[in-house]
Structures are given as C-alpha cells and as structure tokens.
C-alpha positions, 0 to 999 in steps of 0.5 A, a space after each residue: 090549512 092542509 087542504 087549502 095548501 094542497 088545493 093551491 098546489 094542484 092549481 099551480 101544478 095544473 097551470 105549470 103542466 099546461 092543463 089550463 091557463 091561469 086567468 085573473 080569477 085563478 091568480 086572485 084565488 092563489 094570492 088569496 090562499 097565500 094570505 090566508 095561509 099566512 094568517 093561519 100560521 100566525 094564529 096557530 103559532 099564537 095558539 089561537 082557535 081558527 075558523 075558516 070559511 072558504 068564501 069569507 076567509 078566517 074568523 076568530 
C-alpha cells in the first residue's frame, strides 16, 4: 500500500512539475492505483489478508 501510494504520488508530481505529459496510459495507471488503494483500505479495515500482484491487482 505504501509503495503503490508513493509511486502514484511520484507520477503525479512528475506531471505537475512538467517532467512529462500524462498520456492515456498514465491516467489509466493513476486511476487503477486509486481503485486498488481504496480496495486495500477496505480490506485492511476489515482485517482481511491482502495479496497484491502489480499486474493482476488484489487477490484474497
């Protein structure tokens, strides 16, 4: 969770600092990371075991 949130923040910071322009793939990555982070928060709150695969997303 920590790694994903920091990577997403770094991506947004790079775009904000004009280091690159976000294309549709970058925007999709940001939106997917937000979805995954929301799911992680719910699962952690519920005390569930969380396994995350960067390509496949969250698994129980």
